[in-house]
PDB file with one MODEL, atoms N, CA, C and O in Angstrom:
MODEL        1
ATOM      1  N   MET A   1       0.670  -4.056 -10.555  1.00  0.00           N
ATOM      2  CA  MET A   1       1.784  -4.883 -10.956  1.00  0.00           C
ATOM      3  C   MET A   1       2.174  -4.486 -12.375  1.00  0.00           C
ATOM      4  O   MET A   1       1.325  -4.357 -13.257  1.00  0.00           O
ATOM      5  N   LYS A   2       3.461  -4.299 -12.573  1.00  0.00           N
ATOM      6  CA  LYS A   2       3.970  -3.976 -13.901  1.00  0.00           C
ATOM      7  C   LYS A   2       4.934  -5.066 -14.338  1.00  0.00           C
ATOM      8  O   LYS A   2       5.810  -5.482 -13.580  1.00  0.00           O
ATOM      9  N   ILE A   3       4.760  -5.520 -15.565  1.00  0.00           N
ATOM     10  CA  ILE A   3       5.693  -6.481 -16.143  1.00  0.00           C
ATOM     11  C   ILE A   3       6.225  -5.869 -17.432  1.00  0.00           C
ATOM     12  O   ILE A   3       5.460  -5.544 -18.340  1.00  0.00           O
ATOM     13  N   ILE A   4       7.542  -5.714 -17.503  1.00  0.00           N
ATOM     14  CA  ILE A   4       8.195  -5.151 -18.678  1.00  0.00           C
ATOM     15  C   ILE A   4       9.233  -6.152 -19.155  1.00  0.00           C
ATOM     16  O   ILE A   4      10.085  -6.594 -18.384  1.00  0.00           O
ATOM     17  N   ASN A   5       9.156  -6.508 -20.437  1.00  0.00           N
ATOM     18  CA  ASN A   5      10.060  -7.505 -21.021  1.00  0.00           C
ATOM     19  C   ASN A   5      10.099  -8.797 -20.203  1.00  0.00           C
ATOM     20  O   ASN A   5      11.156  -9.403 -20.025  1.00  0.00           O
ATOM     21  N   GLY A   6       8.939  -9.203 -19.715  1.00  0.00           N
ATOM     22  CA  GLY A   6       8.847 -10.436 -18.960  1.00  0.00           C
ATOM     23  C   GLY A   6       9.389 -10.350 -17.542  1.00  0.00           C
ATOM     24  O   GLY A   6       9.465 -11.362 -16.845  1.00  0.00           O
ATOM     25  N   GLN A   7       9.765  -9.151 -17.108  1.00  0.00           N
ATOM     26  CA  GLN A   7      10.321  -8.963 -15.764  1.00  0.00           C
ATOM     27  C   GLN A   7       9.326  -8.185 -14.899  1.00  0.00           C
ATOM     28  O   GLN A   7       8.751  -7.190 -15.340  1.00  0.00           O
ATOM     29  N   LEU A   8       9.135  -8.644 -13.680  1.00  0.00           N
ATOM     30  CA  LEU A   8       8.299  -7.938 -12.721  1.00  0.00           C
ATOM     31  C   LEU A   8       9.024  -6.676 -12.276  1.00  0.00           C
ATOM     32  O   LEU A   8      10.159  -6.738 -11.804  1.00  0.00           O
ATOM     33  N   GLN A   9       8.367  -5.535 -12.428  1.00  0.00           N
ATOM     34  CA  GLN A   9       8.962  -4.259 -12.035  1.00  0.00           C
ATOM     35  C   GLN A   9       8.376  -3.820 -10.701  1.00  0.00           C
ATOM     36  O   GLN A   9       7.167  -3.910 -10.487  1.00  0.00           O
ATOM     37  N   LYS A  10       9.223  -3.350  -9.815  1.00  0.00           N
ATOM     38  CA  LYS A  10       8.761  -2.868  -8.518  1.00  0.00           C
ATOM     39  C   LYS A  10       7.998  -1.564  -8.694  1.00  0.00           C
ATOM     40  O   LYS A  10       8.390  -0.694  -9.472  1.00  0.00           O
ATOM     41  N   LEU A  11       6.911  -1.448  -7.962  1.00  0.00           N
ATOM     42  CA  LEU A  11       6.140  -0.214  -7.969  1.00  0.00           C
ATOM     43  C   LEU A  11       6.764   0.767  -6.993  1.00  0.00           C
ATOM     44  O   LEU A  11       7.329   0.357  -5.980  1.00  0.00           O
ATOM     45  N   ASN A  12       6.670   2.058  -7.284  1.00  0.00           N
ATOM     46  CA  ASN A  12       7.094   3.028  -6.284  1.00  0.00           C
ATOM     47  C   ASN A  12       5.924   3.233  -5.321  1.00  0.00           C
ATOM     48  O   ASN A  12       4.831   2.716  -5.554  1.00  0.00           O
ATOM     49  N   GLU A  13       6.145   3.972  -4.263  1.00  0.00           N
ATOM     50  CA  GLU A  13       5.123   4.096  -3.225  1.00  0.00           C
ATOM     51  C   GLU A  13       3.839   4.741  -3.755  1.00  0.00           C
ATOM     52  O   GLU A  13       2.743   4.320  -3.386  1.00  0.00           O
ATOM     53  N   ASP A  14       3.961   5.748  -4.607  1.00  0.00           N
ATOM     54  CA  ASP A  14       2.771   6.396  -5.168  1.00  0.00           C
ATOM     55  C   ASP A  14       1.970   5.442  -6.045  1.00  0.00           C
ATOM     56  O   ASP A  14       0.743   5.399  -5.958  1.00  0.00           O
ATOM     57  N   GLU A  15       2.657   4.682  -6.885  1.00  0.00           N
ATOM     58  CA  GLU A  15       1.977   3.715  -7.745  1.00  0.00           C
ATOM     59  C   GLU A  15       1.298   2.634  -6.906  1.00  0.00           C
ATOM     60  O   GLU A  15       0.166   2.234  -7.180  1.00  0.00           O
ATOM     61  N   ALA A  16       2.005   2.174  -5.886  1.00  0.00           N
ATOM     62  CA  ALA A  16       1.460   1.125  -5.026  1.00  0.00           C
ATOM     63  C   ALA A  16       0.239   1.631  -4.265  1.00  0.00           C
ATOM     64  O   ALA A  16      -0.758   0.918  -4.142  1.00  0.00           O
ATOM     65  N   PHE A  17       0.315   2.863  -3.753  1.00  0.00           N
ATOM     66  CA  PHE A  17      -0.826   3.395  -3.005  1.00  0.00           C
ATOM     67  C   PHE A  17      -2.038   3.554  -3.907  1.00  0.00           C
ATOM     68  O   PHE A  17      -3.160   3.265  -3.492  1.00  0.00           O
ATOM     69  N   LYS A  18      -1.828   4.007  -5.128  1.00  0.00           N
ATOM     70  CA  LYS A  18      -2.946   4.163  -6.064  1.00  0.00           C
ATOM     71  C   LYS A  18      -3.617   2.811  -6.313  1.00  0.00           C
ATOM     72  O   LYS A  18      -4.844   2.709  -6.288  1.00  0.00           O
ATOM     73  N   GLU A  19      -2.812   1.780  -6.553  1.00  0.00           N
ATOM     74  CA  GLU A  19      -3.358   0.439  -6.787  1.00  0.00           C
ATOM     75  C   GLU A  19      -4.079  -0.086  -5.549  1.00  0.00           C
ATOM     76  O   GLU A  19      -5.180  -0.627  -5.648  1.00  0.00           O
ATOM     77  N   PHE A  20      -3.451   0.078  -4.379  1.00  0.00           N
ATOM     78  CA  PHE A  20      -4.066  -0.352  -3.125  1.00  0.00           C
ATOM     79  C   PHE A  20      -5.393   0.363  -2.897  1.00  0.00           C
ATOM     80  O   PHE A  20      -6.401  -0.271  -2.583  1.00  0.00           O
ATOM     81  N   ASP A  21      -5.387   1.679  -3.054  1.00  0.00           N
ATOM     82  CA  ASP A  21      -6.569   2.491  -2.783  1.00  0.00           C
ATOM     83  C   ASP A  21      -7.738   2.075  -3.680  1.00  0.00           C
ATOM     84  O   ASP A  21      -8.866   1.925  -3.209  1.00  0.00           O
ATOM     85  N   GLU A  22      -7.464   1.894  -4.958  1.00  0.00           N
ATOM     86  CA  GLU A  22      -8.520   1.486  -5.890  1.00  0.00           C
ATOM     87  C   GLU A  22      -9.083   0.115  -5.526  1.00  0.00           C
ATOM     88  O   GLU A  22     -10.299  -0.081  -5.534  1.00  0.00           O
ATOM     89  N   ASN A  23      -8.210  -0.824  -5.209  1.00  0.00           N
ATOM     90  CA  ASN A  23      -8.661  -2.177  -4.863  1.00  0.00           C
ATOM     91  C   ASN A  23      -9.371  -2.219  -3.522  1.00  0.00           C
ATOM     92  O   ASN A  23     -10.380  -2.907  -3.373  1.00  0.00           O
ATOM     93  N   PHE A  24      -8.855  -1.492  -2.552  1.00  0.00           N
ATOM     94  CA  PHE A  24      -9.456  -1.519  -1.213  1.00  0.00           C
ATOM     95  C   PHE A  24     -10.853  -0.913  -1.242  1.00  0.00           C
ATOM     96  O   PHE A  24     -11.786  -1.465  -0.658  1.00  0.00           O
ATOM     97  N   LYS A  25     -10.997   0.220  -1.923  1.00  0.00           N
ATOM     98  CA  LYS A  25     -12.321   0.857  -2.026  1.00  0.00           C
ATOM     99  C   LYS A  25     -13.314  -0.079  -2.707  1.00  0.00           C
ATOM    100  O   LYS A  25     -14.470  -0.185  -2.298  1.00  0.00           O
ATOM    101  N   GLU A  26     -12.851  -0.743  -3.733  1.00  0.00           N
ATOM    102  CA  GLU A  26     -13.727  -1.637  -4.495  1.00  0.00           C
ATOM    103  C   GLU A  26     -14.117  -2.873  -3.682  1.00  0.00           C
ATOM    104  O   GLU A  26     -15.279  -3.279  -3.683  1.00  0.00           O
ATOM    105  N   ASP A  27     -13.154  -3.464  -2.995  1.00  0.00           N
ATOM    106  CA  ASP A  27     -13.394  -4.739  -2.301  1.00  0.00           C
ATOM    107  C   ASP A  27     -13.898  -4.591  -0.873  1.00  0.00           C
ATOM    108  O   ASP A  27     -14.608  -5.464  -0.374  1.00  0.00           O
ATOM    109  N   PHE A  28     -13.537  -3.491  -0.209  1.00  0.00           N
ATOM    110  CA  PHE A  28     -13.858  -3.329   1.218  1.00  0.00           C
ATOM    111  C   PHE A  28     -14.442  -1.942   1.485  1.00  0.00           C
ATOM    112  O   PHE A  28     -13.999  -1.246   2.399  1.00  0.00           O
ATOM    113  N   TYR A  29     -15.429  -1.544   0.693  1.00  0.00           N
ATOM    114  CA  TYR A  29     -15.948  -0.179   0.761  1.00  0.00           C
ATOM    115  C   TYR A  29     -16.420   0.205   2.167  1.00  0.00           C
ATOM    116  O   TYR A  29     -16.107   1.299   2.637  1.00  0.00           O
ATOM    117  N   ASP A  30     -17.162  -0.665   2.841  1.00  0.00           N
ATOM    118  CA  ASP A  30     -17.680  -0.339   4.171  1.00  0.00           C
ATOM    119  C   ASP A  30     -16.543  -0.126   5.163  1.00  0.00           C
ATOM    120  O   ASP A  30     -16.585   0.803   5.970  1.00  0.00           O
ATOM    121  N   GLU A  31     -15.535  -0.980   5.104  1.00  0.00           N
ATOM    122  CA  GLU A  31     -14.386  -0.831   5.993  1.00  0.00           C
ATOM    123  C   GLU A  31     -13.594   0.427   5.623  1.00  0.00           C
ATOM    124  O   GLU A  31     -13.116   1.144   6.501  1.00  0.00           O
ATOM    125  N   TRP A  32     -13.460   0.687   4.329  1.00  0.00           N
ATOM    126  CA  TRP A  32     -12.724   1.865   3.860  1.00  0.00           C
ATOM    127  C   TRP A  32     -13.346   3.133   4.423  1.00  0.00           C
ATOM    128  O   TRP A  32     -12.627   4.050   4.818  1.00  0.00           O
ATOM    129  N   CYS A  33     -14.664   3.197   4.465  1.00  0.00           N
ATOM    130  CA  CYS A  33     -15.360   4.389   4.975  1.00  0.00           C
ATOM    131  C   CYS A  33     -15.147   4.604   6.463  1.00  0.00           C
ATOM    132  O   CYS A  33     -15.205   5.738   6.937  1.00  0.00           O
ATOM    133  N   SER A  34     -14.903   3.541   7.201  1.00  0.00           N
ATOM    134  CA  SER A  34     -14.844   3.657   8.654  1.00  0.00           C
ATOM    135  C   SER A  34     -13.425   3.707   9.226  1.00  0.00           C
ATOM    136  O   SER A  34     -13.268   3.954  10.422  1.00  0.00           O
ATOM    137  N   LEU A  35     -12.403   3.486   8.425  1.00  0.00           N
ATOM    138  CA  LEU A  35     -11.034   3.474   8.944  1.00  0.00           C
ATOM    139  C   LEU A  35     -10.489   4.876   9.151  1.00  0.00           C
ATOM    140  O   LEU A  35     -10.765   5.784   8.367  1.00  0.00           O
ATOM    141  N   SER A  36      -9.713   5.044  10.213  1.00  0.00           N
ATOM    142  CA  SER A  36      -8.999   6.304  10.401  1.00  0.00           C
ATOM    143  C   SER A  36      -7.848   6.350   9.404  1.00  0.00           C
ATOM    144  O   SER A  36      -7.490   5.330   8.814  1.00  0.00           O
ATOM    145  N   GLU A  37      -7.275   7.522   9.219  1.00  0.00           N
ATOM    146  CA  GLU A  37      -6.153   7.650   8.291  1.00  0.00           C
ATOM    147  C   GLU A  37      -4.980   6.782   8.727  1.00  0.00           C
ATOM    148  O   GLU A  37      -4.316   6.162   7.895  1.00  0.00           O
ATOM    149  N   GLU A  38      -4.726   6.740  10.028  1.00  0.00           N
ATOM    150  CA  GLU A  38      -3.622   5.919  10.547  1.00  0.00           C
ATOM    151  C   GLU A  38      -3.864   4.438  10.285  1.00  0.00           C
ATOM    152  O   GLU A  38      -2.948   3.723   9.877  1.00  0.00           O
ATOM    153  N   ASP A  39      -5.083   3.973  10.513  1.00  0.00           N
ATOM    154  CA  ASP A  39      -5.400   2.565  10.261  1.00  0.00           C
ATOM    155  C   ASP A  39      -5.327   2.230   8.777  1.00  0.00           C
ATOM    156  O   ASP A  39      -4.928   1.130   8.397  1.00  0.00           O
ATOM    157  N   TYR A  40      -5.718   3.195   7.940  1.00  0.00           N
ATOM    158  CA  TYR A  40      -5.648   2.977   6.494  1.00  0.00           C
ATOM    159  C   TYR A  40      -4.196   2.846   6.050  1.00  0.00           C
ATOM    160  O   TYR A  40      -3.874   2.026   5.190  1.00  0.00           O
ATOM    161  N   GLN A  41      -3.326   3.657   6.639  1.00  0.00           N
ATOM    162  CA  GLN A  41      -1.899   3.553   6.331  1.00  0.00           C
ATOM    163  C   GLN A  41      -1.352   2.205   6.772  1.00  0.00           C
ATOM    164  O   GLN A  41      -0.558   1.595   6.056  1.00  0.00           O
ATOM    165  N   LYS A  42      -1.765   1.735   7.937  1.00  0.00           N
ATOM    166  CA  LYS A  42      -1.326   0.418   8.410  1.00  0.00           C
ATOM    167  C   LYS A  42      -1.759  -0.669   7.434  1.00  0.00           C
ATOM    168  O   LYS A  42      -0.984  -1.574   7.122  1.00  0.00           O
ATOM    169  N   GLU A  43      -2.997  -0.579   6.952  1.00  0.00           N
ATOM    170  CA  GLU A  43      -3.492  -1.544   5.969  1.00  0.00           C
ATOM    171  C   GLU A  43      -2.652  -1.499   4.694  1.00  0.00           C
ATOM    172  O   GLU A  43      -2.329  -2.535   4.112  1.00  0.00           O
ATOM    173  N   PHE A  44      -2.302  -0.278   4.267  1.00  0.00           N
ATOM    174  CA  PHE A  44      -1.498  -0.120   3.056  1.00  0.00           C
ATOM    175  C   PHE A  44      -0.144  -0.788   3.210  1.00  0.00           C
ATOM    176  O   PHE A  44       0.265  -1.540   2.326  1.00  0.00           O
ATOM    177  N   TYR A  45       0.563  -0.541   4.302  1.00  0.00           N
ATOM    178  CA  TYR A  45       1.897  -1.113   4.468  1.00  0.00           C
ATOM    179  C   TYR A  45       1.837  -2.631   4.687  1.00  0.00           C
ATOM    180  O   TYR A  45       2.755  -3.351   4.295  1.00  0.00           O
ATOM    181  N   TYR A  46       0.772  -3.106   5.304  1.00  0.00           N
ATOM    182  CA  TYR A  46       0.603  -4.555   5.423  1.00  0.00           C
ATOM    183  C   TYR A  46       0.404  -5.151   4.017  1.00  0.00           C
ATOM    184  O   TYR A  46       1.020  -6.158   3.668  1.00  0.00           O
ATOM    185  N   TRP A  47      -0.452  -4.522   3.232  1.00  0.00           N
ATOM    186  CA  TRP A  47      -0.704  -4.968   1.859  1.00  0.00           C
ATOM    187  C   TRP A  47       0.595  -5.001   1.065  1.00  0.00           C
ATOM    188  O   TRP A  47       0.852  -5.954   0.329  1.00  0.00           O
ATOM    189  N   CYS A  48       1.415  -3.965   1.209  1.00  0.00           N
ATOM    190  CA  CYS A  48       2.702  -3.905   0.499  1.00  0.00           C
ATOM    191  C   CYS A  48       3.587  -5.093   0.853  1.00  0.00           C
ATOM    192  O   CYS A  48       4.307  -5.609  -0.001  1.00  0.00           O
ATOM    193  N   SER A  49       3.534  -5.525   2.098  1.00  0.00           N
ATOM    194  CA  SER A  49       4.404  -6.616   2.548  1.00  0.00           C
ATOM    195  C   SER A  49       4.036  -7.963   1.927  1.00  0.00           C
ATOM    196  O   SER A  49       4.805  -8.919   2.022  1.00  0.00           O
ATOM    197  N   LEU A  50       2.877  -8.044   1.299  1.00  0.00           N
ATOM    198  CA  LEU A  50       2.398  -9.315   0.760  1.00  0.00           C
ATOM    199  C   LEU A  50       2.844  -9.624  -0.658  1.00  0.00           C
ATOM    200  O   LEU A  50       2.784 -10.779  -1.079  1.00  0.00           O
ATOM    201  N   TYR A  51       3.287  -8.627  -1.402  1.00  0.00           N
ATOM    202  CA  TYR A  51       3.539  -8.804  -2.831  1.00  0.00           C
ATOM    203  C   TYR A  51       4.982  -8.495  -3.189  1.00  0.00           C
ATOM    204  O   TYR A  51       5.592  -7.576  -2.641  1.00  0.00           O
ATOM    205  N   ASP A  52       5.520  -9.277  -4.120  1.00  0.00           N
ATOM    206  CA  ASP A  52       6.919  -9.114  -4.528  1.00  0.00           C
ATOM    207  C   ASP A  52       7.224  -7.741  -5.104  1.00  0.00           C
ATOM    208  O   ASP A  52       8.325  -7.224  -4.915  1.00  0.00           O
ATOM    209  N   ASP A  53       6.265  -7.140  -5.804  1.00  0.00           N
ATOM    210  CA  ASP A  53       6.531  -5.843  -6.425  1.00  0.00           C
ATOM    211  C   ASP A  53       6.354  -4.660  -5.471  1.00  0.00           C
ATOM    212  O   ASP A  53       6.597  -3.514  -5.848  1.00  0.00           O
ATOM    213  N   THR A  54       5.929  -4.941  -4.227  1.00  0.00           N
ATOM    214  CA  THR A  54       5.753  -3.855  -3.253  1.00  0.00           C
ATOM    215  C   THR A  54       6.414  -4.135  -1.905  1.00  0.00           C
ATOM    216  O   THR A  54       6.362  -3.288  -1.013  1.00  0.00           O
ATOM    217  N   LYS A  55       7.035  -5.306  -1.737  1.00  0.00           N
ATOM    218  CA  LYS A  55       7.660  -5.656  -0.452  1.00  0.00           C
ATOM    219  C   LYS A  55       8.707  -4.653   0.002  1.00  0.00           C
ATOM    220  O   LYS A  55       8.938  -4.490   1.200  1.00  0.00           O
ATOM    221  N   HIS A  56       9.334  -3.988  -0.946  1.00  0.00           N
ATOM    222  CA  HIS A  56      10.397  -3.035  -0.622  1.00  0.00           C
ATOM    223  C   HIS A  56       9.866  -1.742   0.004  1.00  0.00           C
ATOM    224  O   HIS A  56      10.645  -0.949   0.533  1.00  0.00           O
ATOM    225  N   ILE A  57       8.557  -1.524  -0.049  1.00  0.00           N
ATOM    226  CA  ILE A  57       7.970  -0.300   0.503  1.00  0.00           C
ATOM    227  C   ILE A  57       7.724  -0.507   1.990  1.00  0.00           C
ATOM    228  O   ILE A  57       6.980  -1.400   2.394  1.00  0.00           O
ATOM    229  N   LYS A  58       8.352   0.319   2.782  1.00  0.00           N
ATOM    230  CA  LYS A  58       8.252   0.212   4.234  1.00  0.00           C
ATOM    231  C   LYS A  58       7.742   1.525   4.802  1.00  0.00           C
ATOM    232  O   LYS A  58       7.933   2.595   4.225  1.00  0.00           O
ATOM    233  N   ARG A  59       7.096   1.411   5.932  1.00  0.00           N
ATOM    234  CA  ARG A  59       6.600   2.592   6.625  1.00  0.00           C
ATOM    235  C   ARG A  59       7.772   3.384   7.170  1.00  0.00           C
ATOM    236  O   ARG A  59       8.657   2.839   7.830  1.00  0.00           O
ATOM    237  N   ARG A  60       7.768   4.675   6.886  1.00  0.00           N
ATOM    238  CA  ARG A  60       8.812   5.559   7.421  1.00  0.00           C
ATOM    239  C   ARG A  60       8.430   5.973   8.823  1.00  0.00           C
ATOM    240  O   ARG A  60       7.281   6.328   9.085  1.00  0.00           O
ATOM    241  N   ILE A  61       9.388   5.928   9.718  1.00  0.00           N
ATOM    242  CA  ILE A  61       9.123   6.280  11.112  1.00  0.00           C
ATOM    243  C   ILE A  61       9.398   7.763  11.321  1.00  0.00           C
ATOM    244  O   ILE A  61      10.492   8.255  11.044  1.00  0.00           O
ATOM    245  N   ASN A  62       8.393   8.456  11.809  1.00  0.00           N
ATOM    246  CA  ASN A  62       8.545   9.860  12.138  1.00  0.00           C
ATOM    247  C   ASN A  62       9.107   9.922  13.548  1.00  0.00           C
ATOM    248  O   ASN A  62       8.493   9.413  14.486  1.00  0.00           O
ATOM    249  N   GLU A  63      10.257  10.538  13.701  1.00  0.00           N
ATOM    250  CA  GLU A  63      10.952  10.556  14.995  1.00  0.00           C
ATOM    251  C   GLU A  63      10.141  11.266  16.082  1.00  0.00           C
ATOM    252  O   GLU A  63      10.242  10.904  17.254  1.00  0.00           O
ATOM    253  N   ARG A  64       9.358  12.246  15.722  1.00  0.00           N
ATOM    254  CA  ARG A  64       8.575  12.971  16.734  1.00  0.00           C
ATOM    255  C   ARG A  64       7.445  12.118  17.285  1.00  0.00           C
ATOM    256  O   ARG A  64       7.235  12.049  18.496  1.00  0.00           O
ATOM    257  N   THR A  65       6.727  11.475  16.389  1.00  0.00           N
ATOM    258  CA  THR A  65       5.530  10.747  16.808  1.00  0.00           C
ATOM    259  C   THR A  65       5.753   9.258  16.956  1.00  0.00           C
ATOM    260  O   THR A  65       4.909   8.552  17.510  1.00  0.00           O
ATOM    261  N   LYS A  66       6.906   8.764  16.456  1.00  0.00           N
ATOM    262  CA  LYS A  66       7.202   7.327  16.488  1.00  0.00           C
ATOM    263  C   LYS A  66       6.180   6.530  15.712  1.00  0.00           C
ATOM    264  O   LYS A  66       5.909   5.377  16.049  1.00  0.00           O
ATOM    265  N   VAL A  67       5.599   7.131  14.663  1.00  0.00           N
ATOM    266  CA  VAL A  67       4.599   6.456  13.823  1.00  0.00           C
ATOM    267  C   VAL A  67       5.221   6.113  12.501  1.00  0.00           C
ATOM    268  O   VAL A  67       4.558   5.539  11.637  1.00  0.00           O
TER     269      VAL A  67
ENDMDL
END
């Protein structure tokens, strides 16, 4: 979360993933070790949907795989 001049600033996807990754590893290490990459991405986008500074980050749909 970034606050500049008293205003909440939205994180970009890279910033949000870094914050998510650090927190998830710290809080859910056993689960982090066992998740597939796809499941980890799902967790990331769900996490993004919970916070005002990351709600704007949505999963991009790959037309080939529909993921």
